[in-house]
VEXPA-111593 format. One record per residue (C-alpha): y, x, z; residue in one letter. Coordinates in steps of 0.02 Angstrom, whole numbers, padded with zeros to 5 digits, always signed. Layout:
N
YXZA;...
This chain:
576
-00011-00001-00003X;+00177+00065-00040X;+00291+00101+00084X;+00412-00043+00140X;+00584-00084+00068X;+00665-00012+00210X;+00566+00163+00189X;+00609+00149+00014X;+00778+00114+00023X;+00802+00262+00172X;+00692+00378+00057X;+00820+00349-00084X;+00991+00337+00009X;+00939+00530+00084X;+00905+00595-00075X;+01075+00512-00137X;+01164+00611+00011X;+01088+00766-00029X;+01157+00748-00204X;+01371+00712-00130X;+01502+00841-00125X;+01497+00846+00069X;+01294+00878+00071X;+01327+01058+00141X;+01450+00978+00263X;+01297+00845+00325X;+01234+00855+00537X;+01081+00953+00558X;+00929+00843+00539X;+01023+00700+00488X;+00939+00552+00428X;+01046+00402+00361X;+00941+00235+00416X;+00916+00084+00326X;+00912-00117+00416X;+00890-00281+00368X;+01047-00376+00342X;+01124-00485+00482X;+01205-00576+00330X;+01102-00624+00173X;+01263-00669+00089X;+01297-00476+00089X;+01143-00409+00036X;+00951-00403+00093X;+00967-00221+00190X;+01130-00132+00246X;+01168+00062+00314X;+01291+00120+00420X;+01273+00284+00374X;+01442+00315+00288X;+01552+00253+00429X;+01449+00371+00543X;+01442+00510+00420X;+01637+00489+00396X;+01695+00513+00571X;+01594+00691+00593X;+01669+00715+00392X;+01852+00665+00469X;+01847+00542+00305X;+01875+00384+00238X;+01720+00298+00246X;+01734+00193+00113X;+01755+00348+00019X;+01599+00405+00085X;+01507+00249+00060X;+01565+00254-00133X;+01524+00434-00140X;+01332+00384-00090X;+01341+00239-00214X;+01384+00346-00353X;+01233+00491-00328X;+01117+00319-00268X;+00963+00291-00385X;+00873+00119-00367X;+00770+00119-00498X;+00673-00042-00515X;+00693-00060-00322X;+00858-00118-00308X;+01007-00182-00375X;+01177-00060-00378X;+01232-00054-00192X;+01403-00145-00135X;+01521-00080-00001X;+01581-00204+00120X;+01705-00225+00266X;+01740-00029+00335X;+01598+00051+00225X;+01429-00046+00240X;+01329-00018+00108X;+01234-00168+00063X;+01076-00160-00042X;+00972-00301-00140X;+00812-00294-00188X;+00780-00330-00378X;+00666-00496-00425X;+00543-00361-00521X;+00515-00278-00338X;+00480-00450-00238X;+00369-00495-00388X;+00259-00317-00367X;+00265-00351-00162X;+00190-00523-00167X;+00062-00458-00268X;+00009-00307-00170X;+00023-00402-00022X;-00098-00529-00087X;-00225-00380-00111X;-00190-00312+00066X;-00230-00467+00182X;-00307-00353+00316X;-00139-00247+00340X;-00009-00354+00252X;+00069-00190+00210X;+00070-00096+00360X;+00022+00079+00380X;-00093+00138+00487X;+00021+00247+00602X;+00016+00433+00546X;-00011+00523+00725X;-00130+00362+00797X;-00143+00404+01011X;-00272+00338+01123X;-00187+00234+01233X;-00234+00166+01400X;-00155-00005+01447X;-00154-00071+01617X;-00104-00269+01640X;-00158-00413+01711X;-00240-00328+01883X;-00258-00464+01992X;-00333-00459+02160X;-00496-00485+02205X;-00546-00645+02312X;-00370-00741+02252X;-00332-00873+02105X;-00238-00807+01983X;-00073-00880+01980X;+00095-00913+01876X;+00148-00743+01910X;+00013-00673+01816X;+00056-00742+01674X;+00200-00606+01603X;+00081-00457+01625X;-00068-00521+01574X;+00007-00588+01405X;+00117-00457+01387X;-00004-00321+01395X;-00134-00435+01288X;-00008-00427+01138X;+00049-00235+01153X;-00128-00207+01170X;-00173-00301+01003X;-00012-00227+00908X;-00053-00054+00964X;-00220-00069+00894X;-00160-00155+00731X;-00055-00023+00706X;-00206+00118+00697X;-00198+00170+00883X;-00353+00184+00992X;-00313+00076+01158X;-00412+00050+01300X;-00387-00096+01415X;-00397-00065+01608X;-00398-00234+01722X;-00327-00114+01882X;-00388-00249+02020X;-00345-00246+02182X;-00533-00251+02256X;-00494-00133+02435X;-00375-00153+02565X;-00319-00221+02713X;-00340-00402+02686X;-00544-00373+02659X;-00527-00345+02853X;-00499-00530+02858X;-00618-00581+02713X;-00756-00487+02797X;-00740-00575+02968X;-00702-00748+02894X;-00866-00740+02765X;-00965-00717+02928X;-00879-00866+03042X;-00808-00977+02946X;-00877-00978+02743X;-00943-01152+02676X;-01065-01100+02585X;-01065-01258+02462X;-00894-01257+02427X;-00939-01058+02382X;-01063-01102+02256X;-00977-01231+02184X;-00792-01153+02166X;-00789-00967+02249X;-00602-00894+02227X;-00543-01065+02317X;-00665-01033+02459X;-00621-00842+02459X;-00430-00895+02466X;-00465-01046+02595X;-00551-00931+02725X;-00424-00786+02701X;-00291-00905+02731X;-00385-00970+02871X;-00406-00819+02963X;-00218-00735+02915X;-00152-00884+03021X;-00273-00867+03164X;-00233-00671+03164X;-00037-00703+03181X;-00068-00786+03372X;-00224-00688+03414X;-00197-00498+03441X;-00391-00484+03467X;-00452-00569+03318X;-00341-00441+03202X;-00412-00292+03301X;-00580-00365+03247X;-00545-00392+03086X;-00467-00223+03072X;-00648-00152+03129X;-00744-00265+02998X;-00628-00161+02862X;-00667+00010+02953X;-00864-00039+02954X;-00832-00065+02787X;-00742+00083+02743X;-00873+00183+02832X;-00999+00116+02717X;-01101-00018+02841X;-01215-00100+02731X;-01189-00290+02784X;-01007-00278+02744X;-01028-00172+02574X;-01155-00299+02529X;-01020-00467+02576X;-00889-00351+02471X;-00976-00329+02312X;-01024-00500+02328X;-00840-00545+02316X;-00786-00439+02174X;-00933-00510+02093X;-00887-00688+02119X;-00693-00639+02092X;-00749-00586+01919X;-00839-00715+01871X;-00682-00849+01925X;-00561-00739+01838X;-00674-00694+01694X;-00647-00893+01661X;-00468-00881+01637X;-00476-00743+01521X;-00583-00816+01408X;-00453-00962+01401X;-00328-00844+01355X;-00439-00735+01230X;-00397-00592+01343X;-00529-00444+01345X;-00547-00283+01444X;-00646-00135+01407X;-00650-00076+01608X;-00622-00161+01759X;-00600-00015+01864X;-00514-00063+02027X;-00439+00022+02181X;-00622+00076+02254X;-00668+00149+02091X;-00539+00278+02144X;-00584+00305+02349X;-00683+00459+02329X;-00527+00540+02243X;-00412+00527+02356X;-00431+00672+02494X;-00459+00789+02358X;-00311+00743+02275X;-00207+00748+02441X;-00274+00926+02486X;-00223+00984+02287X;-00045+00919+02313X;-00032+01014+02476X;-00118+01168+02424X;+00020+01173+02264X;+00162+01135+02373X;+00193+00982+02292X;+00151+00868+02459X;+00199+00924+02630X;+00190+00850+02797X;+00318+00725+02880X;+00308+00663+03056X;+00120+00667+03021X;+00140+00591+02863X;+00099+00679+02696X;+00254+00643+02587X;+00305+00697+02402X;+00497+00726+02397X;+00621+00724+02241X;+00775+00831+02288X;+00810+00858+02132X;+00817+00680+02074X;+00956+00592+02137X;+00930+00434+02174X;+00761+00482+02234X;+00820+00614+02350X;+00794+00519+02499X;+00660+00416+02440X;+00482+00519+02460X;+00322+00438+02405X;+00189+00445+02543X;+00026+00477+02500X;-00065+00495+02663X;+00001+00400+02796X;-00004+00486+02984X;-00170+00376+03043X;-00265+00459+02882X;-00241+00308+02772X;-00196+00300+02582X;-00085+00207+02497X;-00062+00124+02324X;+00031+00275+02276X;-00106+00382+02300X;-00235+00264+02206X;-00118+00275+02049X;-00113+00482+02074X;-00322+00475+02036X;-00304+00314+01930X;-00185+00438+01801X;-00309+00603+01811X;-00469+00476+01780X;-00382+00396+01624X;-00315+00579+01567X;-00479+00656+01611X;-00606+00542+01570X;-00527+00438+01459X;-00433+00555+01362X;-00284+00454+01366X;-00120+00513+01262X;-00020+00394+01340X;-00033+00253+01504X;+00058+00092+01486X;+00076+00006+01650X;+00152-00180+01621X;+00186-00227+01808X;+00349-00334+01877X;+00511-00250+01888X;+00505-00241+02064X;+00393-00076+02048X;+00509+00024+01968X;+00541+00138+02113X;+00353+00146+02138X;+00331+00214+01965X;+00471+00332+01958X;+00379+00428+02097X;+00214+00418+02026X;+00265+00470+01869X;+00368+00625+01945X;+00222+00681+02027X;+00126+00672+01880X;+00267+00762+01801X;+00257+00923+01945X;+00057+00919+01936X;+00081+00977+01739X;+00029+00816+01644X;+00056+00791+01498X;+00022+00612+01438X;+00154+00491+01426X;+00175+00352+01561X;+00280+00202+01519X;+00336+00099+01642X;+00358-00086+01558X;+00414-00216+01681X;+00477-00381+01661X;+00562-00531+01755X;+00528-00674+01832X;+00471-00866+01770X;+00585-00987+01856X;+00574-01180+01878X;+00719-01301+01814X;+00812-01250+01967X;+00820-01069+01929X;+00703-01034+02073X;+00553-00955+02071X;+00425-01064+02017X;+00305-01149+02145X;+00219-01327+02165X;+00299-01476+02261X;+00216-01414+02426X;+00284-01236+02393X;+00124-01156+02350X;+00126-01039+02202X;+00075-01121+02042X;-00110-01071+01997X;-00123-01001+01804X;-00294-01105+01784X;-00184-01275+01833X;-00033-01230+01737X;-00166-01189+01563X;-00249-01348+01621X;-00060-01469+01600X;-00030-01364+01447X;-00182-01440+01364X;-00163-01608+01426X;+00017-01631+01370X;-00028-01558+01198X;-00175-01679+01179X;-00052-01814+01211X;+00058-01731+01055X;-00108-01737+00956X;-00158-01931+00979X;+00016-01974+00939X;+00015-01886+00776X;-00160-01904+00719X;-00245-02020+00811X;-00388-02033+00689X;-00457-01850+00718X;-00638-01840+00808X;-00623-01816+00969X;-00699-01647+00981X;-00574-01591+00832X;-00422-01659+00970X;-00498-01568+01120X;-00517-01395+01019X;-00322-01411+00947X;-00266-01470+01098X;-00334-01317+01167X;-00263-01196+01043X;-00087-01282+01044X;-00075-01288+01222X;-00119-01099+01252X;-00014-01030+01117X;+00114-01141+01184X;+00096-01056+01368X;+00074-00885+01272X;+00229-00898+01146X;+00353-00975+01267X;+00316-00789+01359X;+00317-00688+01213X;+00478-00768+01136X;+00569-00698+01266X;+00640-00512+01302X;+00530-00460+01433X;+00675-00414+01566X;+00731-00592+01564X;+00696-00728+01688X;+00640-00864+01610X;+00633-01050+01652X;+00454-01116+01613X;+00489-01302+01543X;+00344-01405+01468X;+00442-01507+01340X;+00536-01354+01263X;+00369-01272+01237X;+00279-01417+01151X;+00423-01468+01038X;+00368-01472+00865X;+00545-01412+00831X;+00629-01260+00881X;+00571-01099+00934X;+00413-01137+00990X;+00211-01108+00962X;+00192-01289+00886X;+00318-01290+00780X;+00260-01115+00715X;+00101-01193+00698X;+00146-01328+00603X;+00207-01201+00473X;+00036-01129+00454X;-00041-01286+00437X;+00066-01338+00294X;+00023-01176+00207X;-00156-01239+00238X;-00123-01454+00179X;-00089-01351+00014X;-00270-01298-00029X;-00330-01457+00052X;-00249-01569-00074X;-00280-01464-00214X;-00456-01437-00160X;-00495-01266-00159X;-00473-01115-00090X;-00293-00984-00171X;-00386-00898-00307X;-00313-00742-00374X;-00245-00715-00548X;-00095-00777-00668X;+00069-00707-00700X;+00163-00702-00520X;+00348-00746-00593X;+00483-00812-00477X;+00624-00935-00541X;+00694-00995-00366X;+00795-00908-00218X;+00698-01008-00098X;+00530-00907-00166X;+00643-00731-00164X;+00703-00771+00009X;+00514-00799+00084X;+00449-00663-00023X;+00576-00551+00053X;+00543-00624+00236X;+00359-00585+00216X;+00368-00431+00151X;+00476-00373+00325X;+00310-00402+00407X;+00246-00227+00413X;+00434-00171+00452X;+00426-00288+00609X;+00265-00244+00700X;+00288-00065+00709X;+00450-00097+00814X;+00382-00218+00926X;+00307-00039+01028X;+00462+00036+00992X;+00543-00046+01158X;+00372-00134+01203X;+00470-00313+01129X;+00350-00432+01084X;+00492-00569+01081X;+00547-00447+00907X;+00378-00512+00834X;+00407-00691+00895X;+00591-00687+00809X;+00510-00640+00668X;+00371-00773+00643X;+00493-00915+00678X;+00605-00826+00517X;+00450-00841+00427X;+00419-01020+00478X;+00601-01085+00444X;+00605-00995+00285X;+00444-01054+00234X;+00505-01250+00277X;+00658-01228+00165X;+00533-01148+00028X;+00437-01309+00056X;+00593-01423+00038X;+00647-01346-00129X;+00515-01293-00217X;+00385-01410-00269X;+00200-01340-00272X;+00072-01462-00340X;+00184-01547-00469X;+00219-01375-00556X;+00086-01301-00691X;+00044-01123-00771X;+00147-00977-00689X;+00261-01080-00596X;+00108-01168-00500X;-00004-01009-00458X;+00155-00913-00408X;+00203-01044-00266X;+00016-01047-00214X;+00007-00867-00196X;+00178-00895-00090X;+00104-01007+00016X;-00062-00916+00029X;+00042-00753+00086X;+00126-00850+00207X;-00025-00932+00282X;-00103-00733+00313X;+00066-00669+00391X;+00076-00813+00510X;-00110-00815+00551X;-00102-00642+00563X;+00069-00623+00678X;+00002-00759+00778X;-00143-00664+00818X;-00063-00521+00867X;+00037-00617+00999X;-00147-00676+01041X;-00109-00851+00972X;-00234-00932+00873X;-00202-01046+00747X;-00277-01222+00679X;-00288-01290+00499X;-00240-01485+00572X;-00109-01549+00707X;
């Protein structure tokens, strides 16, 4: 597949720069950039290179732009560039190039023009990470869905991605769960629905310990026995993890989220003491009031914020475990990069951990990918009427129920089984798209009416656009068959093909700052552009090359929407 329009224009633009009279004055390593035009009235692509260079060369930006255009050879790719405003250079793609890219993209259904990464990496993606013996709540939506999307995009771009669900399967809460298991457990409830029962006994014991210091000490003793390898407690602990994983997997199956590993905190227990010893021996860590800490005097914002890797009582902390996970991921999983998709409040923790890793001489790229909060309509943290945290399973159930109401209204004659499947796709897809269409650092309001709307930037709107691309072929009575002379005769066709060709430009940009919302925004533009094409360009009423061209455009639109939504983790449906 040839390079994207943006890449080709950039190559020609830099070639033109090398032929200008001021080529010898260009800053070393200067590379002109091409961007998609913000206003299509002025062109398809634009560059502000002349304006950047004018400041450095102390020249008039429009004169610099004119000199560049004089040397620019668009060939069959673009028409002669135009100067706009203070010195923007605008480019329009030729009809010949649009017809050519339509054919080439149809011939590349797997990648749709996207070239694989020139230097593929092995990336470990750490996301979701719920606690054992507790149900996933609405707060897990962001990490799980963003992490899954980034994993899909990175794999599609040619990287090797290892997904690791770093579950919380160790810690003080297990002392309470162990005592509760032995004294309060309802075996029938455990068999019926294990996670709510484990949560119940944890909450009951936790409440009891607030008024009973003796019980608190008993729970601590149960934890010490577990940490010491007590056979009974180890069996209970293992059973808790097994039951929790079964419950969690049901959620992941509905979300179509998969993990290569479930390496929880306990996996690294044996590595914690050696890491502390190593950091002490290397002079990276030091003793402070009985605790072992790493200080960061060289970093102003962390100068008074050391990280503790062993408490004065000998206990280890999350920091110690996270350092052990970095070791394992680099040494055993051979990670070139490690991504942590975790809430923004953890910024300080990861700043500290990454600096310790740097002090140890580790070279992997460590990326903290934070996100904001999900809010209710009152702009407060989303909770149930009783004040409890909203469970993720309940959110998914509600989404599917609401989607089913819409399907019953729109298409009541569909078979029941088909309605159920479509409701699942639309409901789950709507929750995912509501998340991924937001910039990840934005706190957004969880609103059922908005996310399930058939108009606007929503999953149902995009899915409906895809359904329309397939409806054409149902009416035709057969799938798309390549062939014919693809000839463009309407502006709506050209606009849509240009937008489809930009798929290969947008997808890699998602990883630049870990922004799935850029892909969501692009797919929304594809859907709106397709709807305009749908209104302006009859398909089956036409004959010959015009009909074949428009069928080809419908086919390609469907491919781009299906692939793009798939990268967001959203399944498509042929009917709604």
